[in-house]
VEXDRENTI-717623 format. One record per residue (C-alpha): z, y, x; residue in one letter; residue number from 1. Coordinates in Angstrom, 3 decimals, always signed. Layout:
residues N
{{Z; Y; X}; "A"; NUM}
...
***
This chain:
residues 264
{{+4.062; +16.984; +48.099}; "X"; 1}
{{+7.447; +16.155; +49.631}; "X"; 2}
{{+8.728; +12.627; +49.210}; "X"; 3}
{{+12.457; +11.981; +48.990}; "X"; 4}
{{+12.446; +8.339; +47.922}; "X"; 5}
{{+13.459; +6.693; +44.679}; "X"; 6}
{{+16.729; +7.160; +42.817}; "X"; 7}
{{+18.357; +3.781; +42.234}; "X"; 8}
{{+21.291; +3.370; +39.833}; "X"; 9}
{{+23.060; +0.017; +39.776}; "X"; 10}
{{+26.277; -1.053; +38.071}; "X"; 11}
{{+27.362; +2.512; +37.289}; "X"; 12}
{{+30.661; +2.901; +35.488}; "X"; 13}
{{+32.267; +6.184; +34.494}; "X"; 14}
{{+34.370; +7.786; +31.791}; "X"; 15}
{{+37.360; +9.993; +31.102}; "X"; 16}
{{+40.962; +9.027; +31.859}; "X"; 17}
{{+41.561; +5.669; +30.182}; "X"; 18}
{{+38.291; +5.625; +28.247}; "X"; 19}
{{+35.225; +4.092; +29.841}; "X"; 20}
{{+32.048; +5.625; +28.414}; "X"; 21}
{{+29.569; +3.794; +30.642}; "X"; 22}
{{+30.186; +0.355; +32.129}; "X"; 23}
{{+27.856; -1.501; +34.494}; "X"; 24}
{{+24.756; +0.588; +33.736}; "X"; 25}
{{+21.494; -0.079; +35.586}; "X"; 26}
{{+18.402; +2.120; +35.533}; "X"; 27}
{{+14.872; +1.323; +36.653}; "X"; 28}
{{+13.959; +2.974; +39.944}; "X"; 29}
{{+13.143; +6.644; +39.300}; "X"; 30}
{{+10.460; +7.779; +41.724}; "X"; 31}
{{+9.574; +11.068; +43.378}; "X"; 32}
{{+7.300; +13.260; +41.288}; "X"; 33}
{{+8.331; +11.698; +37.989}; "X"; 34}
{{+9.972; +13.090; +34.851}; "X"; 35}
{{+12.361; +10.867; +32.911}; "X"; 36}
{{+14.127; +11.568; +29.636}; "X"; 37}
{{+17.460; +10.236; +28.406}; "X"; 38}
{{+17.428; +9.917; +24.626}; "X"; 39}
{{+19.844; +8.560; +22.068}; "X"; 40}
{{+22.248; +9.646; +19.333}; "X"; 41}
{{+25.292; +11.847; +19.808}; "X"; 42}
{{+28.077; +10.182; +21.832}; "X"; 43}
{{+25.619; +7.737; +23.403}; "X"; 44}
{{+26.819; +8.688; +26.898}; "X"; 45}
{{+23.861; +10.842; +27.956}; "X"; 46}
{{+25.797; +13.873; +29.195}; "X"; 47}
{{+28.466; +11.656; +30.750}; "X"; 48}
{{+25.766; +9.817; +32.684}; "X"; 49}
{{+24.258; +13.104; +33.855}; "X"; 50}
{{+27.614; +14.389; +35.104}; "X"; 51}
{{+28.213; +11.147; +36.974}; "X"; 52}
{{+24.769; +11.342; +38.599}; "X"; 53}
{{+25.575; +14.932; +39.581}; "X"; 54}
{{+28.821; +13.870; +41.245}; "X"; 55}
{{+30.875; +15.980; +38.833}; "X"; 56}
{{+33.103; +13.138; +37.695}; "X"; 57}
{{+34.345; +9.966; +39.354}; "X"; 58}
{{+32.082; +6.933; +39.107}; "X"; 59}
{{+31.951; +3.386; +40.411}; "X"; 60}
{{+28.849; +1.432; +41.293}; "X"; 61}
{{+25.868; +2.618; +43.276}; "X"; 62}
{{+23.625; +5.682; +43.062}; "X"; 63}
{{+21.191; +5.687; +45.985}; "X"; 64}
{{+18.578; +8.321; +46.791}; "X"; 65}
{{+15.999; +7.174; +49.310}; "X"; 66}
{{+18.455; +4.520; +50.472}; "X"; 67}
{{+21.394; +6.936; +50.888}; "X"; 68}
{{+24.481; +6.208; +48.804}; "X"; 69}
{{+25.574; +9.236; +46.765}; "X"; 70}
{{+28.694; +7.812; +45.101}; "X"; 71}
{{+31.683; +9.007; +47.066}; "X"; 72}
{{+29.901; +11.840; +48.864}; "X"; 73}
{{+31.780; +15.162; +48.985}; "X"; 74}
{{+30.600; +17.376; +46.140}; "X"; 75}
{{+28.973; +19.912; +48.486}; "X"; 76}
{{+26.936; +17.176; +50.162}; "X"; 77}
{{+26.021; +15.680; +46.793}; "X"; 78}
{{+24.902; +19.101; +45.514}; "X"; 79}
{{+22.486; +19.476; +48.439}; "X"; 80}
{{+20.491; +16.604; +46.976}; "X"; 81}
{{+21.144; +16.766; +43.240}; "X"; 82}
{{+21.244; +19.890; +41.054}; "X"; 83}
{{+22.689; +19.797; +37.535}; "X"; 84}
{{+21.835; +22.239; +34.754}; "X"; 85}
{{+24.523; +22.091; +32.047}; "X"; 86}
{{+23.860; +22.788; +28.374}; "X"; 87}
{{+25.171; +26.370; +28.572}; "X"; 88}
{{+25.994; +29.000; +31.179}; "X"; 89}
{{+29.631; +30.115; +31.519}; "X"; 90}
{{+30.534; +33.080; +29.337}; "X"; 91}
{{+31.818; +36.407; +30.601}; "X"; 92}
{{+29.935; +36.460; +33.927}; "X"; 93}
{{+29.284; +40.080; +34.941}; "X"; 94}
{{+26.088; +39.527; +36.906}; "X"; 95}
{{+22.470; +40.448; +36.439}; "X"; 96}
{{+19.922; +37.664; +36.036}; "X"; 97}
{{+18.609; +38.238; +39.571}; "X"; 98}
{{+22.124; +38.251; +41.039}; "X"; 99}
{{+22.948; +34.975; +39.286}; "X"; 100}
{{+19.846; +33.261; +40.672}; "X"; 101}
{{+20.542; +34.648; +44.156}; "X"; 102}
{{+24.083; +33.356; +43.864}; "X"; 103}
{{+22.831; +29.886; +42.983}; "X"; 104}
{{+20.528; +29.942; +46.010}; "X"; 105}
{{+23.228; +31.170; +48.365}; "X"; 106}
{{+25.636; +28.503; +47.128}; "X"; 107}
{{+23.183; +25.774; +48.117}; "X"; 108}
{{+22.382; +24.557; +51.595}; "X"; 109}
{{+18.759; +25.673; +51.137}; "X"; 110}
{{+19.899; +29.276; +51.008}; "X"; 111}
{{+22.856; +29.690; +53.390}; "X"; 112}
{{+23.865; +29.033; +56.055}; "X"; 113}
{{+21.073; +28.859; +58.561}; "X"; 114}
{{+18.124; +29.772; +56.445}; "X"; 115}
{{+16.860; +32.609; +54.341}; "X"; 116}
{{+17.455; +36.255; +55.134}; "X"; 117}
{{+18.501; +38.399; +52.200}; "X"; 118}
{{+14.909; +39.595; +51.790}; "X"; 119}
{{+13.569; +36.033; +51.883}; "X"; 120}
{{+16.204; +34.891; +49.387}; "X"; 121}
{{+15.225; +37.712; +47.057}; "X"; 122}
{{+11.570; +36.697; +47.306}; "X"; 123}
{{+12.466; +33.116; +46.412}; "X"; 124}
{{+14.602; +34.225; +43.479}; "X"; 125}
{{+11.906; +36.578; +42.171}; "X"; 126}
{{+9.257; +33.860; +42.531}; "X"; 127}
{{+11.341; +31.432; +40.475}; "X"; 128}
{{+12.034; +34.005; +37.774}; "X"; 129}
{{+8.309; +34.691; +37.575}; "X"; 130}
{{+7.499; +30.974; +37.395}; "X"; 131}
{{+10.013; +30.486; +34.580}; "X"; 132}
{{+8.572; +33.538; +32.808}; "X"; 133}
{{+11.659; +35.759; +32.782}; "X"; 134}
{{+11.018; +38.191; +35.634}; "X"; 135}
{{+11.220; +41.037; +33.099}; "X"; 136}
{{+14.900; +40.112; +32.608}; "X"; 137}
{{+15.788; +40.298; +36.321}; "X"; 138}
{{+18.058; +43.343; +36.015}; "X"; 139}
{{+19.535; +42.440; +32.610}; "X"; 140}
{{+23.178; +41.391; +32.461}; "X"; 141}
{{+23.810; +37.755; +31.575}; "X"; 142}
{{+26.172; +38.839; +28.809}; "X"; 143}
{{+23.330; +40.728; +27.091}; "X"; 144}
{{+20.999; +37.750; +26.803}; "X"; 145}
{{+20.235; +35.528; +23.836}; "X"; 146}
{{+21.081; +31.851; +23.954}; "X"; 147}
{{+17.488; +30.930; +24.711}; "X"; 148}
{{+17.230; +33.500; +27.494}; "X"; 149}
{{+20.446; +32.224; +29.047}; "X"; 150}
{{+19.016; +28.728; +28.973}; "X"; 151}
{{+15.956; +29.906; +30.909}; "X"; 152}
{{+18.186; +31.659; +33.455}; "X"; 153}
{{+20.130; +28.431; +33.901}; "X"; 154}
{{+16.844; +26.636; +34.564}; "X"; 155}
{{+15.896; +29.264; +37.163}; "X"; 156}
{{+19.267; +28.796; +38.870}; "X"; 157}
{{+18.616; +25.075; +39.140}; "X"; 158}
{{+15.012; +25.370; +40.306}; "X"; 159}
{{+15.682; +27.931; +43.033}; "X"; 160}
{{+17.766; +25.341; +44.877}; "X"; 161}
{{+14.698; +23.073; +45.236}; "X"; 162}
{{+16.719; +19.873; +44.759}; "X"; 163}
{{+15.541; +16.328; +45.394}; "X"; 164}
{{+16.870; +15.371; +41.940}; "X"; 165}
{{+16.975; +17.841; +39.039}; "X"; 166}
{{+19.273; +16.996; +36.115}; "X"; 167}
{{+18.702; +19.027; +32.941}; "X"; 168}
{{+21.116; +18.546; +30.037}; "X"; 169}
{{+19.315; +19.605; +26.836}; "X"; 170}
{{+17.227; +22.289; +28.610}; "X"; 171}
{{+15.239; +23.278; +25.502}; "X"; 172}
{{+17.858; +23.095; +22.744}; "X"; 173}
{{+18.056; +26.904; +22.268}; "X"; 174}
{{+14.333; +27.625; +22.718}; "X"; 175}
{{+11.553; +28.188; +20.207}; "X"; 176}
{{+8.620; +25.778; +20.161}; "X"; 177}
{{+6.386; +27.767; +22.532}; "X"; 178}
{{+9.119; +28.095; +25.142}; "X"; 179}
{{+10.054; +24.430; +24.742}; "X"; 180}
{{+6.522; +23.433; +25.692}; "X"; 181}
{{+6.410; +25.959; +28.545}; "X"; 182}
{{+9.608; +24.564; +30.026}; "X"; 183}
{{+8.439; +20.964; +29.704}; "X"; 184}
{{+5.128; +21.798; +31.377}; "X"; 185}
{{+6.904; +23.696; +34.158}; "X"; 186}
{{+9.320; +20.852; +34.894}; "X"; 187}
{{+6.455; +18.361; +34.999}; "X"; 188}
{{+4.385; +20.609; +37.289}; "X"; 189}
{{+7.255; +21.215; +39.702}; "X"; 190}
{{+8.180; +17.538; +39.826}; "X"; 191}
{{+4.618; +16.740; +40.874}; "X"; 192}
{{+4.357; +19.653; +43.329}; "X"; 193}
{{+7.713; +19.121; +45.041}; "X"; 194}
{{+7.990; +15.363; +44.843}; "X"; 195}
{{+11.145; +15.953; +42.807}; "X"; 196}
{{+12.776; +13.525; +40.378}; "X"; 197}
{{+13.536; +15.268; +37.078}; "X"; 198}
{{+15.893; +13.703; +34.530}; "X"; 199}
{{+16.438; +15.403; +31.179}; "X"; 200}
{{+18.587; +14.845; +28.132}; "X"; 201}
{{+16.382; +15.461; +25.094}; "X"; 202}
{{+16.839; +14.997; +21.348}; "X"; 203}
{{+13.223; +15.550; +20.313}; "X"; 204}
{{+11.555; +12.168; +20.762}; "X"; 205}
{{+8.053; +13.597; +20.305}; "X"; 206}
{{+8.537; +16.030; +23.183}; "X"; 207}
{{+10.209; +13.382; +25.337}; "X"; 208}
{{+7.310; +10.989; +24.749}; "X"; 209}
{{+4.680; +13.620; +25.510}; "X"; 210}
{{+6.096; +14.972; +28.771}; "X"; 211}
{{+7.952; +12.042; +30.328}; "X"; 212}
{{+6.789; +9.348; +32.691}; "X"; 213}
{{+9.692; +7.205; +31.585}; "X"; 214}
{{+12.215; +7.011; +28.748}; "X"; 215}
{{+15.763; +5.663; +28.902}; "X"; 216}
{{+17.210; +5.079; +25.439}; "X"; 217}
{{+20.997; +4.899; +25.356}; "X"; 218}
{{+23.495; +3.835; +22.703}; "X"; 219}
{{+27.259; +3.480; +23.157}; "X"; 220}
{{+26.993; +3.923; +26.912}; "X"; 221}
{{+24.426; +1.175; +27.429}; "X"; 222}
{{+20.671; +1.079; +28.005}; "X"; 223}
{{+18.883; -0.259; +24.932}; "X"; 224}
{{+15.303; +0.214; +26.086}; "X"; 225}
{{+13.504; +1.724; +29.040}; "X"; 226}
{{+10.000; +2.120; +30.399}; "X"; 227}
{{+6.947; +4.197; +29.646}; "X"; 228}
{{+7.264; +6.086; +26.339}; "X"; 229}
{{+5.208; +3.530; +24.393}; "X"; 230}
{{+7.336; +0.699; +25.795}; "X"; 231}
{{+10.737; +2.288; +25.182}; "X"; 232}
{{+10.169; +4.024; +21.836}; "X"; 233}
{{+9.390; +1.300; +19.315}; "X"; 234}
{{+10.274; +0.637; +15.667}; "X"; 235}
{{+12.802; -1.943; +16.863}; "X"; 236}
{{+14.542; +0.375; +19.350}; "X"; 237}
{{+14.595; +3.232; +16.823}; "X"; 238}
{{+16.175; +0.951; +14.243}; "X"; 239}
{{+18.795; -0.307; +16.692}; "X"; 240}
{{+19.716; +3.049; +18.219}; "X"; 241}
{{+19.208; +5.564; +15.414}; "X"; 242}
{{+19.503; +3.360; +12.341}; "X"; 243}
{{+16.136; +4.440; +10.919}; "X"; 244}
{{+13.011; +2.709; +9.704}; "X"; 245}
{{+10.130; +4.272; +11.625}; "X"; 246}
{{+6.519; +3.834; +12.640}; "X"; 247}
{{+5.234; +4.601; +16.127}; "X"; 248}
{{+1.508; +5.230; +16.375}; "X"; 249}
{{-0.904; +6.654; +18.925}; "X"; 250}
{{-2.405; +9.982; +17.909}; "X"; 251}
{{-5.965; +11.048; +18.709}; "X"; 252}
{{-4.778; +12.898; +21.820}; "X"; 253}
{{-3.303; +9.705; +23.255}; "X"; 254}
{{+0.359; +10.573; +22.686}; "X"; 255}
{{+2.894; +8.904; +20.445}; "X"; 256}
{{+3.436; +9.905; +16.837}; "X"; 257}
{{+6.865; +8.929; +15.478}; "X"; 258}
{{+7.197; +8.866; +11.714}; "X"; 259}
{{+10.579; +8.147; +10.166}; "X"; 260}
{{+10.301; +6.589; +6.724}; "X"; 261}
{{+13.909; +5.912; +5.778}; "X"; 262}
{{+17.476; +5.378; +6.865}; "X"; 263}
{{+18.556; +1.781; +7.278}; "X"; 264}
***
C-alpha cells in the first residue's frame, strides 16, 4: 500500500465574492487508507469545502498533504494530488464512456506526459471500468446514459487518475441501494489498497456510519462534531445540526442504527 501522508486542514476560510461560507475551519488529520464522510443539512458548506480542498476556488489557511502546502498551488499541480468528482457530469459531451475515462487519465500527470502508451492507458481505463462494474457501457455515448450510470462514469474518471486524495461530492445520490453499497465498498477497498484518502459528501447517515472511518458533521460552515461514527453521530449532534429528536443505537452487526422520533 502506498503512503502519501496525512491531509491536514487548519484555519481554512473560503466563500463566494463577499460571502464567506467557511471561516477558520479545522479538521482532524485525515490519514492514508481512510474514508471520511462530510455530513450535514443543505447549505452547511459541504460542497464549498470540497471545492476548496480541490483547489477549485480561492481559500485562505492551510491544507497540507504529507507536509506539502496545497493552498496556492497552480491548479494543474493541485490536481496531480487531489481529484474531485462533482455531483454531475457536464451535459452535451459527445464522447463514449471509454473515451471520457481515457480523457480523464490523459489530463492527469499519471497519464501524460512521460508515462502510459495509448495501449497501456486503454488497459488502465478498461480495468477501472471493470472495477466500477460498467465495462459493458464502454462504447455507449455519455448522452445516452441514465443519471446513475453517469454518476458511475464520473467515479471511474476520478479513480483512473489514482489520486492521493479523492473527493466525492454525493457519489451515490442517483444510485439504487445495491449500487450505493457497491460504490461504498469499492471506495473503501481502493482507499485501503492504494493508501488513498477518500472524502465524501453523503446525506444518508446510516451509509456514512457504516462505511466511514471518520465523520465530519457540518452546520453553517462550521464543524459541529467529528471523530469515529459513534463519536460524531449522537442524539445531541443530530438535534443541533438537523433539528431532530433521535436515538443512536448499536445494531447486532456492530454498526450504528439511527432512529428519528420527531422534529424539534
